[in-house]
SEDO-193836 format. One record per residue (C-alpha): x, y, z; residue in three letters. Coordinates in steps of 0.1 Angstrom, whole numbers, padded with zeros to 4 digits, always signed. Layout:
<atoms>
XYZALA
...
</atoms>
This chain:
<atoms>
+1224+1549+2059UNK
+1206+1581+2050UNK
+1191+1580+2015UNK
+1180+1611+1996UNK
+1157+1607+1966UNK
+1139+1631+1943UNK
+1124+1635+1909UNK
+1137+1662+1885UNK
+1101+1674+1881UNK
+1078+1698+1898UNK
+1046+1681+1884UNK
+1022+1672+1912UNK
+1015+1639+1894UNK
+1051+1632+1883UNK
+1057+1597+1871UNK
+1094+1602+1880UNK
+1084+1610+1916UNK
+1064+1578+1916UNK
+1093+1559+1903UNK
+1119+1574+1926UNK
+1096+1569+1956UNK
+1092+1532+1948UNK
+1130+1528+1941UNK
+1138+1544+1975UNK
+1114+1520+1992UNK
+1135+1491+1980UNK
+1167+1503+1997UNK
+1177+1492+2031UNK
+1182+1526+2047UNK
+1178+1539+2082UNK
+1164+1571+2069UNK
+1148+1580+2035UNK
+1140+1615+2026UNK
+1121+1622+1994UNK
+1123+1658+1983UNK
+1097+1676+1962UNK
+1111+1703+1939UNK
+1079+1724+1946UNK
+1094+1730+1980UNK
+1124+1746+1965UNK
+1111+1772+1941UNK
+1133+1802+1938UNK
+1141+1830+1913UNK
+1154+1819+1879UNK
+1191+1818+1881UNK
+1211+1846+1864UNK
+1245+1862+1870UNK
+1228+1894+1883UNK
+1206+1874+1907UNK
+1237+1855+1918UNK
+1254+1888+1927UNK
+1223+1896+1949UNK
+1230+1866+1970UNK
+1223+1829+1972UNK
+1187+1818+1979UNK
+1184+1800+2012UNK
+1165+1772+1994UNK
+1195+1764+1972UNK
+1217+1761+2002UNK
+1192+1739+2019UNK
+1190+1715+1989UNK
+1228+1714+1986UNK
+1231+1706+2023UNK
+1206+1678+2020UNK
+1228+1662+1994UNK
+1258+1667+2016UNK
+1241+1651+2046UNK
+1230+1620+2026UNK
+1249+1588+2022UNK
+1234+1581+1988UNK
+1212+1597+1962UNK
+1186+1585+1938UNK
+1173+1608+1911UNK
+1147+1602+1884UNK
+1148+1628+1857UNK
+1117+1641+1839UNK
+1125+1648+1802UNK
+1111+1680+1788UNK
+1118+1684+1751UNK
+1148+1661+1754UNK
+1164+1678+1784UNK
+1160+1686+1821UNK
+1128+1702+1834UNK
+1132+1739+1841UNK
+1124+1733+1878UNK
+1153+1709+1882UNK
+1177+1729+1861UNK
+1171+1761+1881UNK
+1178+1744+1914UNK
+1209+1727+1899UNK
+1222+1760+1885UNK
+1219+1777+1919UNK
+1236+1749+1937UNK
+1265+1749+1912UNK
+1272+1784+1924UNK
+1277+1772+1959UNK
+1301+1745+1947UNK
+1306+1729+1913UNK
+1308+1696+1931UNK
+1269+1696+1934UNK
+1266+1659+1941UNK
+1295+1659+1966UNK
+1309+1625+1955UNK
+1278+1607+1968UNK
+1270+1573+1953UNK
+1240+1576+1932UNK
+1216+1560+1908UNK
+1202+1581+1880UNK
+1169+1571+1863UNK
+1145+1586+1839UNK
+1110+1576+1828UNK
+1084+1587+1803UNK
+1052+1574+1788UNK
+1070+1569+1755UNK
+1093+1542+1742UNK
+1125+1561+1749UNK
+1120+1564+1786UNK
+1137+1598+1790UNK
+1169+1584+1774UNK
+1180+1619+1762UNK
+1179+1636+1796UNK
+1195+1605+1813UNK
+1224+1605+1788UNK
+1229+1642+1794UNK
+1229+1637+1832UNK
+1253+1608+1831UNK
+1276+1626+1806UNK
+1279+1657+1828UNK
+1280+1638+1861UNK
+1318+1637+1865UNK
+1320+1675+1862UNK
+1297+1678+1892UNK
+1312+1651+1915UNK
+1284+1625+1909UNK
+1295+1590+1917UNK
+1270+1573+1893UNK
+1269+1536+1901UNK
+1241+1528+1876UNK
+1215+1543+1853UNK
+1181+1531+1843UNK
+1157+1542+1817UNK
+1121+1532+1823UNK
+1101+1534+1790UNK
+1063+1532+1787UNK
+1058+1541+1823UNK
+1020+1534+1824UNK
+1026+1499+1809UNK
+1052+1489+1835UNK
+1042+1507+1867UNK
+1011+1504+1888UNK
+1004+1540+1900UNK
+0977+1529+1924UNK
+0998+1503+1941UNK
+1030+1525+1938UNK
+1052+1497+1924UNK
+1064+1480+1892UNK
+1039+1456+1876UNK
+1064+1445+1850UNK
+1087+1418+1865UNK
+1116+1424+1840UNK
+1116+1461+1847UNK
+1114+1455+1884UNK
+1144+1432+1882UNK
+1163+1458+1862UNK
+1155+1485+1888UNK
+1166+1462+1917UNK
+1198+1454+1898UNK
+1206+1491+1892UNK
+1199+1499+1929UNK
+1221+1470+1941UNK
+1251+1486+1923UNK
+1251+1513+1950UNK
+1229+1502+1979UNK
+1219+1472+1999UNK
+1183+1463+1992UNK
+1157+1452+2017UNK
+1153+1415+2021UNK
</atoms>
């Protein structure tokens, strides 16, 4: 099984990238690829730019989803919505094919330092998922990131939250023993 994972953030210290990296490490996969949105910077999407042609990076990202057997995303929440870095990549890919997620089984997550855990962006992502061919098996909001996650060790330090993460992941994937 080939697993693709990424955070919907371009922050170099992204808590969502830390979370998605840990989540991916729990899945029994022959290959795990963790993408960094910083490697996919492209012009801000607009109708006029679309008429100029598709950026190669959008095609590459779209093809990586297509080549995966499953996807894990952890969304950063900026002012209650997607980060501009994620939204731009998503907008470009949707011009390739509205079925951006290509019916891949996926887990959607979000985290934040606050008590809501990115709930707004997660709700938006889950709500729009059927329109973009996302086979969402489970979602998980991780509130109070710094209280539940050990950034130095790169893993959950809160047993209940770790159990919730493993349960969500098991809805789509086989976990490592």
